[in-house]
N, C-alpha and C positions, 0 to 999 in steps of 0.2 A: 505294786499292783493295788494294794489297799488304798493308797493315796489317790490313785486314779478313780477308783470307785467312789471314794468319799467326795472327791471334787465333782464328779458327775451327779451324785446325789444332791450336793449343795446347789448346783446350777438348776436342777429340776425344782428344788425347793424354792429357790429364789423366783423362778418363773411363776410358780403357783402363788407365792406370797404377793408378788407384784400385781397379780390379777385380783386377789381377794382382800388385800389390806385396804382399809378405808382411806389412808393418806400416804403420800410419798415420803413424808418425814419419818414415819415409823419404818417404812421400807429401808430408808437410808441408814437408820440406826442399826437395824438388823444386819444390813450389808457391812457396816463398819465393824460390828461385833464379830461377824464371821471372818472378815479379813484379819482382824487382830488374832482370833483363835487359830486360824490356819497359819498365819505368819509365825506365831509363837511355836506352834507344833512343828513347822518346817525347820525353825531355828534349833529347837531341841533335838530333832532327829539328826540334823547336820552335825551338831556337836557330838552326839552319841556315836555317829559313824566315824567321826574324826578320832574320838577317844579309842574306839575299837581298832582303828588303823594304827594309832600310836602304840597301843598295847601289843598288837601283833608284831609290829616292827621291833619293839623292845624285846619280845620273847625270842624272835628270830636272832637278834643280836646276842642275847644271852646264850642261846644254844650254840651259836657260832663260837663264842668265847669258851664255852665248855669243851667243845671239840678241840679247839686250838690248844688249850691247856692239857686236855686229856692226852693228845698225841705227844706233846712235849714231855709230859710226866712219864708216859710209858717208856719213851726212849731213855729218859733220865734214870728210871728205875733199873733198866738193864745195866747201865753204868754202875749203879750202886751195887747191884748183884755181883758184878765182876770185882768190885773193890772188896766186898765181903768175902768172896771166894779167895782172893789173894791173901787177905788178912787171916782167914782160917788156915790156909796152907802154911803161912808163916808160923802160927801158933802150933800147928801139927809138927813142924820141923823142930821147934824148940822143945815141945813135949817129948818128942822122940829121943832127945838127948838124955832125958832122965832115966830111960830104961837101958842105956848103953853102958858098957864098960870099956876099958882101954883096948881090949882084944877085938871087940866088934866095931869100934869107932873107925870110920873112914873119913879122914879130914878132907880129902880131895872130893869125894862124893857129896859131902855136906856143903862144901864151898860151891860146887857146881849147882846144886839145888837152890841155894840162896841167890847166886848170880842170875840164874834163869828167872827166879821169882822177882828179882830186882828189875830185870828187863821188862817183864810183864807189868810191874807196878809203874814203871816210867811211861809205858805206852798208855796206860789208863790215866796217868796224871796229865799227859798231853791232851787226851780226849776231854777231860774235865775242864782244862784251861781253855778249850775251844768252845765250851758251852756258852750260849747266849739266850736270853729270854726271847720268846716269840714276839716278833715286831708287831704282829696284829693284835696283841693283847693290850687291854686298856692300861693307862698309866699307873694306877694304884696297884693292880695285880702284877704289872711288870716289876715294880719296886720289890714286891714280895719274892718274885722269882729271882731277881738279882741278889737278894739276901740269901736265898737257898744256894745259889751258885757260889757266892762268896764263902759261905760256911763249908761247902763241899770242897772248894779249892784248898782251904786251910787244912781240912781233914786229910785230903789225899797227899798234900805236901808232907805232913807229919808222918803219914803211913809209909810213904816212899822213902823218906829219910831214915826211918827206923829199920826198914829192910836193907837199905844200902849200907848203913853203918854195921849191921849184923853181917852182911856179906863180906865187908872189908875186914872185920874182926876175925872171920872164919878162914881167911886166906892161909893156906899152909906155908910153912910148917906151924902147927899148933897142937897143943896137948888138950885132951878132953877135960882134965881136971881144972885147967885154967880157962878154957873156952866156955864151959857151962855157966859159971857165975858171970863171966863177961857178957854173954848174950842175954842173960836174964836181967842184968843191970841196964843194958841198952833198951830192952823191951820196956822196963819199968819207967825209965827216964824219958824216953823219946816217943812212946806210943801216944797217939791222939786220944784225948779224953772221950770222944764220941762225936757222932754227927747228929745234932739235935735240930731238926727242921720241921718237927711236927706242928709247931705253932704257926709257921708261915703257910704250910700246906693246908692246915685247918682253916686259916683265915681266907685263903684263896677259894677253897671249896664252899665256905660259907657265903662268900661274895657271889659265887657263880651258881648258887642254889636257886631253883625255880621259886 
């Protein structure tokens, strides 16, 4: 709107100048200057609009990536919560052995608990191995997600193997005195060191920050 008003004002001014200027040469010089000024102004305005459109498009793309990763990470975190639950149950079972004596020890019940936990661990392992990075995510962030998945797969494999070996070792007939050190030895030797994905997650969040 402002450019329409300025253009109208310029036209009126030119008409007035044409009538009152002593020579056409001066009038042509003024017209040339006005054309240059208005042309430069229009060019600058067009570039500014273009930059604003690019910035808006970039912001929308960034927000879309944030949602894509946010949805993926929320589902991934649920898987991690189930892995943590299984691992906590495993440690609870082993800790429970320390408070038992030969009279209260039930080898069959212990074996069944470990076998059930093994089955749940295998189910979670299958889910983790089916994980894939979001295809809509950009290349660099996809690489980071792939690294998170790789580390998680190694972690769940070690976790499941530890539980499976413990279930096998606890198969009856077995005596508490022999089983207790055997299970603790398996736990120490086979347990995963930990799932360290904070660096990748932090890098993704930093890249997707506004």
